[in-house]
N, C-alpha and C positions, 0 to 999 in steps of 0.2 A: 433312662432315655425319655420317659414320659415327663418326669420332673423337670428335666432340662428344657423340653419343649414348652412347658407351662411357664418356666422362668423367662424364656425368650419372648413369649406372647405378652406377659405382664410388663416386661421392660419396654417393648415397642409401644404399648398403650400408654405407659408412663411418659415416654418421650413425646407422643402426640399431644398429651395434656400439657406438658411443660412448654413445648414450643408454641402451642396455641396461646398459652398464657403470656409468653414473651411477645408474640406478635401483637396481642391486644394491648399489652402494657406499653409497648414502645412504638407502636405505629398508629394508635388512635390520634385523632386531631385534638390537640390541646388548645385551650383558649389563649389567644394572643392578647398581650397587654395593650390597651388603647386609651388615649387621652379622652376624657369626657369634657373637661374644662381646662383651659380655654378651648374654643373651637377655632377653626380656620378664619372665621369672620370676626372674632372678638379682637378688640384693641387693648393691648397692654400699655400701661403708662409708667414711665420711669419714676422712681421714687415712691411709687404706690405699692400697696399690698394686693396681690392677686392670689386667689385660691387655685392651685393646681390639683386636678382630680382625675383619677383613672379607674378603669374597671379592673377587678381581680376576682371575678366570681368563682373561678376554679383554681386560683393560684394562692397557695398558702405560704407564700415566700415573701422575702423582703424586696423592696423597690428602691432604686437609686435614681436621682434626678440630676440632669446635666443641662447646661446651656452652651451655645456657641454663637460667636459674633462674626465668624469667618466662613460661613457656609459649611460648617461641619468639619473643618480641618483640625481645629483644636476644640476639645470639649472641657469645660470647667464644671467641677462638682458643685451642685446646689446643696444636696443633702444625701447622706448615705444610709442604707439599711433601714428604710422606713417600713413599719408594719401596718400603718393605716392606709386608707385609700385616698388620702388628700394631704396637701401640704400648703400652708400659707407662706408665700414667698414675697419678700421685699425686693421688688425689681430694682437692680442697681442703676446708677446714673451712667448709662452707656454713652460713649462718645459717638458710636456708630449705631444706627437704628436698623441693624441686621441681626435678627434673633431667631435661633432655632432652639426648641426644647426637646429633650429626649428622656424618656422613662425606660429604665433597664431593670429587668428582673432575671437574675441568674439563680438557679438552684440545682441541686444534685440529688438524683434518686440513690438511695442507699443500696449497696450490693446485697444480693440475696442468693440463697442456695438453690441451684438448679436441680442437682441430683447427686447422689452418693453411690459409690461402689464400695459396699461394706466388705471387710475381709478380703481386700484386693490382694494382699499378701498374708502369709501365715504369721508374720511378725511385723515389726516396724517397717514403714516405707521410707527409704533413705533419700531417694531422688525421684523427681517426677517432672516431666516437661512435654510441651507440645511439639508435634512435627512442624516442619516449615510451612506446610499448607494448612495447619490448624485442624486437620481431620483425625489425627491420631495422637495418642499420648504414650510416652515411654516411661516406664517406672522400674525401679530396682528396690529389692527388699533385703532385710537381714536374713530371710529364708533362703538366700543364695539364688534367688530367681530374678530374672529380668523379663518383663512382659511388655507387649505392644497392645494397646487398647484402641478399639474403634469407638470414638465418642458418640457416634450416631446410635449405636446399639448398646454401648457399655460393656461389650464383650471382648475377651482376649482373642486376638487374631494370630498371635505368635508368642512364644516364650522359650526361655532356655534356663535350665537349672544347673549350676556348677557344683563342684564336688564338696565344698565345705561352707562354712558360715562367714566367709570373708569377702563378700561382695559389698563394695562401699558406694557404688553409683553406676549410672549408665548414661552415655552421651552419644548422640547421633553423629556419625562421621559423614558429613555432607549429605544427609538424608537418612531415612530409616532402613536402607538396605544393609548398612554396615553400622555396628554398634561397638563403641569403645567401653570396656568394663574394667574399672580398677579391681583387681582380684589378688588378695594376699600381697605378696611383694612383687607382683608382676602386673601386666595389663593384657587383657584379652580383647582381640578383635573378632567379633561375631559377624560372619558373613551370612546374612539371612537368605540370600538368593541361592547360595551353594550349600547351605546347611553345614558350614565348617567354622572352626575357630582356629585362631593363631595367637601364640603367646609372644609378647614383647617385654623386653627389659629383664629377662632372666639373668640373674647374677649381677645386675647393676645396682640393686638396692639392698640395704641391710635391714630394712624395716618395711612395714606395710606401705602400700601405695594408697593414699587416702583420697586423692582427687586427680581428675584428668581434665584436659581442655583440648578442644579441636580447633586447629587453625582454619578459619573460614575460607581462605583463598589458596592454601597449599596442602599437599598430601602429608601433613604433619599433625602430630598430636603431642601433648605434653603430659608427663606423669610426675606427680608431686608426692614425695615420701616423707614419712616421719623421721627419716635419717637426715633431713635437712637439704636434700637434693631435688632439683627439678631437671628432668632430662627430656629433650625433644627427640621423637622417633619418626622415621619415615615409614609409611605403610607400604611404600613401593619396595624398598630394599630391606626393611626390618632393622636397619642399623640406627644407632643413636646419631643425631646430627649436631647437637649442642647440649651443653649442660651448664647449670647454674646452681648456686647454693646460698643459703643464708649465712651471714657473717659469723654467727655463733653456732651454726649447724643445729639450731633449734628446729623442732618439728614443723614441717610445712603442711598446713591443713587444707589449703585451697589454692588453685591456680586458675588463670583465665587469659584468653587471648583478646586483644583489642579487636574492635569491629573490622578494622582494615587488615588485621593479621600481622601487623608490623611490630607489635609489642607483646611480650609475655609478662604477665603480672603474677606474683605469688605473695602470700602472707604467711606468718609464722605464729608459733606458740608465744613468742616474745612480744607479739603485737607489731612487728616491723612489716612494712610492705615494700616490695621491690618492683621496678619497671625496667625491663631490659629490651634493647633493640634486637629483634629476631635476626635481622640481616647481618649486623656487625657483631653482635654479642656484647655490645657495650652497655654499661649501666646508664639509664636515662635519669632515674630519680629513685631515691630511697626515702621513705617516710618512717622516721624513727618513733618508736613508742615512747610515751612518757613514763611508762612503768613496765619493767621487764620481768615482773614476778609471775607473769601468766594471767594476771587479772585483765590484760588487754588482748588475750588470745583472740585471733581472728578466725572465725569459722567460715565466713563466706566473703567473696570478693568478686566484683564485676567492674567493667568500665562502661562509660556512656557511649551511645552510638556515634557521637562526634569525636570520640577518642581523646577528649580533653579532661575528663573527670574520672575519678575512681571512687567507688563506694565500698566500704568495708562494714561487715557485721560482726560485732564483738561479743565476748562473753559477758561484758558489763551491761549489755542491753541497749547499747547505743549504736546508731549508724553514723559513720563519719564520712564526710565528703572531702576529697582532695582535688586540687588542681595539679595535673601531672607536671606541667612545665613551670610552675611557679613555686613548688614545694610549700604550698600553703593549705591550711585547713579551711574549706569553704564554710562548712557548717557541721554541727553535731546534732543529729536528730534524736531527740529523747522522747520516750513515751512507753516503750516496752518495759516490763518488769522481769523479763527472763532473757536468756542468751539469744542472740540473733543467729539462726542457723541457715537462712536462705535469703537471697536478694535477687531482684530482677528489674531491669529497666523496661518501661513501657516503650512502645514503638517511637513516640515523639521525642524521647530522651529527656523530658523534664519531670516525669513521674517515675517514682521508684516504689517497689513493694518489698516489705520485709516480713519474714516469717520467724516466729519466736517460740521458745519453749514455754512462754506464758500462755500459749494456746491461741494467740491472735495473729492476724496479719494486718499491717498498717501500710497505707499508701501516702507518699510524701511528695509535695512539690519542692524540688530541689532549689528552685529560685527563691521562693519565700521561706522555705524551711517548715511550712505548715502542713498538717494532714489535710488531704483533699476530700476525705469522706470519713465516715465512722469506721472503727476497726471491724474486721471480719472475724467472727468467733468460730474457729475451726472445731473446738470442742476437746481437743487434746493437744499435746506438745507438737508443734509444727517443725518438721525437719526439712521440708522442701515446698516451694511454691513458685509459680511461674505464670506469666501472661501468655495468652494466645497471640498469634502474629498480629491481630487487629487490636488487641488490648481490651476487647469487650468481654472476655471470659478469663477466669482465673482457675487454675487447678492447684490443689493443696493436698499434702499428705504428711503423715507423721507417725507418732508412736502407737496410735490406735489401729494401724494396719489398713485404714480406709483411704480411698481417693475421693476427693470432693470437688465438684465443679460449681463455680459461682458466676452468676451474672454480675459483671462489674458495674460500678456506679455509672449513671448516664447523666451527662451535663446538659441542662436546658438553658437556653438563652432566648429571652423575649425582649423586644424593645419596640417602642413607637416614637417616631420623630415628627415634630409639628413645626411647620413654618408659621411664625407669628407676625402679626401686625403690631408694631410698637411705635409709640409716639411720645413726644414731650407734652406733659399737661400744662396748659396755660389758661388760667382763669382771668377773664376780662370782666371788669367791674366798673359800674357807674355809681359813685357814692351818693347817699341821700343828701339833698341840699335844702337848707332852711334859709330863706331870704325875705326881704321886704319887697312889696310891689313897686315896680319901677326901677329897682336897683339892679346894677350889673352884678353878676356873680361868675365865679370860675367853675366851669363844668369840666371835670377831669375824666379821662379813661385810664383806669388803673389796671396793672397786671399783678396777679398773685400766683402762688405756687412756683416762684422762681427757684426755690430751694430744691425742686425736683428736676431742674434743668442744669446740666453741667455747663459751667463757664458762660452764663447768660450775657455777660458783658462783651463777649466776643461775637455775638450774634446780632445781625441786622435784619429788620423786617420791613417788607412792603405790605401794607394792609389796607383793607377797605372796610369801613364801619358803616353800617346802616342803622340809624338811630331813629326811634319813634318817640315823639314828645307830645304833650297836650296841645291840641291845635290852638293857635293864637295866644297860648299862655306865655310863651317865650319867643324871643326873636334873637337869632344869632348875630353877633358882631365880631367877626373874625376874618382875618385876611384869607384864610384857607377857604372861606365860604363866601367871599365878597362877590363872586360872580353868580351866585345862586339867589333866586327870588323865593323866599321862604314864608312870606306872610300868610299865604293861604294853604300852606302845606303842613302836615303833621309828621313828616319824616324827612331825613336828610342823609345823603350818602357822602361820606368823608373818605378821601384817599390820602394816605401818608406814605412817603418813600424813605427808605434807608433810615428807619428809626432804630437806634440801638435798644436792645431788649433790656428794659429796666422796669422799675415799679410804676412809672408814669409813661403811658403810651400816647397820651394826648392831653392838651390843655387848651380849652376853648372858652371864649367869653360869650355870655348870653345876657339879654335884657328881659326882665319880667315885664310883660305888657299889661296884664289885666290890673284894674284898679280895685278889685275886690278880693277878699280872702279866697284862696283857691289852692287845692292840692291836686297833684296828678303824678302819673308814673313816667319814668324815663326808661324805655325799653330798648335793649339791644336786639334788633331784629336779626342782624347777621354780622359776623365778624370773620372776614376771610384774610388769611395770609397768602399773598399772591406769588411770593418768591420762594416758597418752601412748602412741602407736604409733611414736615416733621412734627407738626403740632396738632394736639387734640384740644379744641377750644371748648371751655365751659363758660357760660355767661351768667352774670349776676346783675339784675336790673336795679336801678335806683329810683328815687322819687324826688319831687320838688314840692316844697311847701312854702306858699307865699302868705304873708300876713301884713296887716296895717296898710291903710290906704295911702297912696302917693300924695304928697302935699302939693295941691294945685296942678295946673296944666302948663305952667311956664317952663321954659327950657332951663337947664342947669348944667353945671360942669359935672362930668362923669367922675364918680368917686369909686374906689375899690375897697374901702375899709369894711364894708359889710359882706365882702365876698368869702370870708373864712371864719373860723372859730375865733373866740376871744378868750383872753386870760387876764384876770384881775387879782391883785394881791393887796390886802389892807389889814391893819393900819400900816402906814409908812411914816417914819420908821417903825419897826416892830420891836417889842420887848421879848416877853416870854411866850407869846402866842400870836399866830397870824391866821387870817382867813383867806382861802383861795377859792375864787369863783371861776368855773369853766363853762363857757357857752359852746356847746357842741352842735354843729349843724349837719353832721353826717354820722351814721352808725359805724361802729368799728372799734378797734383797740386804741386806747389812749394811754400814754406814758407820761408821768410827771416826775422830774428829777431835779435835785439841787446840786449846783456846782459852786466852788469858791471863785473869787475874782481872778484867779490864775487859770481857770478852766478845769480844775481837778474835781472829779466826780466825788460827791459826798454821800448821797442817799437817794434811793428811789422811793417816792411817796405813793405812786399809783401805777398799776399795770393791769388794766381791766378793759373789758368790752362795755360800751355804753350805747344807748339809743340817742337820737337827737334830742337836745334840750339843755337845761342848765343844771349844774351840780355845784354845791357849796361844801367845802371841807374846812375843818379847823385842825391846826397842827400845833403841838407844843414845840417850840423852837429853842428850848433851853439847851439843847445839845449843840447849838451853834455858838461859836465865839463871836463877840462883837465885830462888825465889819461888813463889807459889801459882799453880796452873793447874787447869783442869778438863777432863776427857775426856768426850765425849758419844758414846754408841753409838746409832745409828739402826737399830732392827730393823724388819722389815716392818710391824709394827703397834704398836710401842712405842718409847719413848726412855728410855735409862738414862744417868745422870750420876755421875761420880766426881771428887772433889777430890783433887789430889795436891800434894805439896810437894817442891820440888827444892832440895837444899842442896849446897854444895861444901866 
C-alpha cells in the first residue's frame, strides 16, 4: 500500500513538471519576423536592385519572400528557403506601381516524448486509442487484458481480463462505457457500467476474429475473421445484420467503418481491399492487389474523415492511398523499413500517422505525399498508434508492453507584410557643351534609365524644368522661351506638355554672349512631372565651356554647324589605312561603326565613354573591299555620318 502511494505521488509530480514544460515551450512569446529594409518610407525603383532585410534573432528557420501587385490577392514567389537574413532583389518592370512585400517563415517543432507507462501490459500491447474527449486511453494486450487509463495520472481506472490469450484488440462502442473486444472466434461486449459481458458471433466464424469496427452512427459493429468473412452485428438484438466475404476467402486482417457510417471497409491477406454500402449491401469498389502471394498483406485500414479516401498499411512497409470512387491509387508513401501495423487520420483529414515494426511512427501529408516532421522513435516494434481528438498528442504501444505519450509537432507560421512605395527611375541629364563665344549651340535635356521603365514609348509627360545657368553667359533663343526676359537672370523655368517619353525630353537653342573664354555649370534645380507621380527623378548637371573670341561686333547670319560634335576621315580616298578624328563636345558614350553602301553593318570600331575633347584614331582598312562605305558616329545626343571610298 505504501509503495502504491509513493508511486502515485511521483507520478503526479512528474505530470506537474511535464505540463509546466509544455506550457513554457508552447505558450511563450516567440519573436515575429519583421522587415528591416526597406522601410515604409523607402522608395523602390523598377529595374534596380534592392536589398530586402529582415530580423530573425530567435528564428533558426528558413524564410520565403513574396510580392503582390493586387493588394495581396495573389502572391508571387521571389525566393524560397532562404537561410540568410537578407536578399538582393532585382525589382521587375511592373506595369502597375502597387507593391506589397511579404516575408514568411514556417517551421515545425519536432515531436517529443511526454511520458511513458512502462509495463502497461505483461506482454505486447496490441491496440491503443484515445477516448472521444481525449481524457482517457483504451488499451488491449496479449495478456488477455483490456485496460482504461486516466492520462492525467497515468493510472488504470478500469480493466477486464479474459480467460485465455486470444484478445486481439479493444474498441470503444460510442464511448468508454461499452467496449468491443475481438476474442478468439467471437466478439465480447464489455458493459463497464453494469460490470457484465456479452458474447456475439458464436458459431458464425470458423477461425479467430482479428479485428472489429464500430459504426459511428448506428448500434452496429463489424467483426472480421481469418476465415474471410466480415459480419455486422446489432448490439440491440445480438443478431447478425449483414455479412460480406473476400472473393478468395483469404484471411481478413482489418475492417473499418467510414466516418459517416455508410461504408464498411475491409482488407485481406491477399492485399485486396473492399468497400461495401452498409445500407444496400452492394459493392462500391474493390482495390485489387498487384501481388496475391501475401507480400501485400494489409494489416491496417482506415478511411479519411471526408469519406473519399482509403489508406492501407501493408506488410511491404508502404502506405497506399486510394480514391474510393475513382478506383485509383493516389499515392504510395514509402519510408518505413518494416511492416505497417497501425494507421490513423488526424482531425483535419490531410495528415496520417503510420506505426511500423521498424520501431518508428511517421506522419504524412496526403496531398503532397511528404513527411511533415521527423519520425517518432518508439524504441520497439509499434503495433498501434493514434491521435488525440485535437491531434496535438499521440499515443503509441507495441511489443515492449509500454504505452507512450508524445507531444506532436507544432507548426509555427510567422510573416510580415510591407506596403511599398515604388516608382519608375528617370534620370534627367544636361550634357556637357563645348562651343565658341557668340555661336549658337543646342542645349538638350536627355532622359536615361529608360530600360528600367516598361513601354516608355506609350507614356506621355507634362513636366516643368527649372534650369540654372551662368549669369549673362548664355542667352536663350527659343520659341518656348520667347515671352521671357532672361538677360539679367541666371535661371529659367521651362514647361513642356504631352512629351512622349524618349531619350530626348527637350531641345533648346542658346547663344553664348561673353566674348572671353569662360566656363560654367548648367544646373537642373528642379524637374517636376506634373501629370504623374509614378517617377523618381535623378538629376545629372552639365557644363558649358566657351573658347575663342567672337570675330568683331558686326551682325552675322546664325549658323548651327558648331552646335554639335564633328567627325572627319582622311585621306580620301583611302587605301590600306585611314585616320578618324572625333571632336566630342559632351561627355558620355560614343559608338563608331562602319556600314557598306547598302546599309549593311560591317564592324564596330569604338564603343566607349569619353570626356569632351578631340580624339584621333588610325585603322587598318585592308579588311574592306574597294568601294563606297559610310561611317556613323553615335554621340550621346547626336549622330554624325561620313562617306568614305576605299581603293587599291
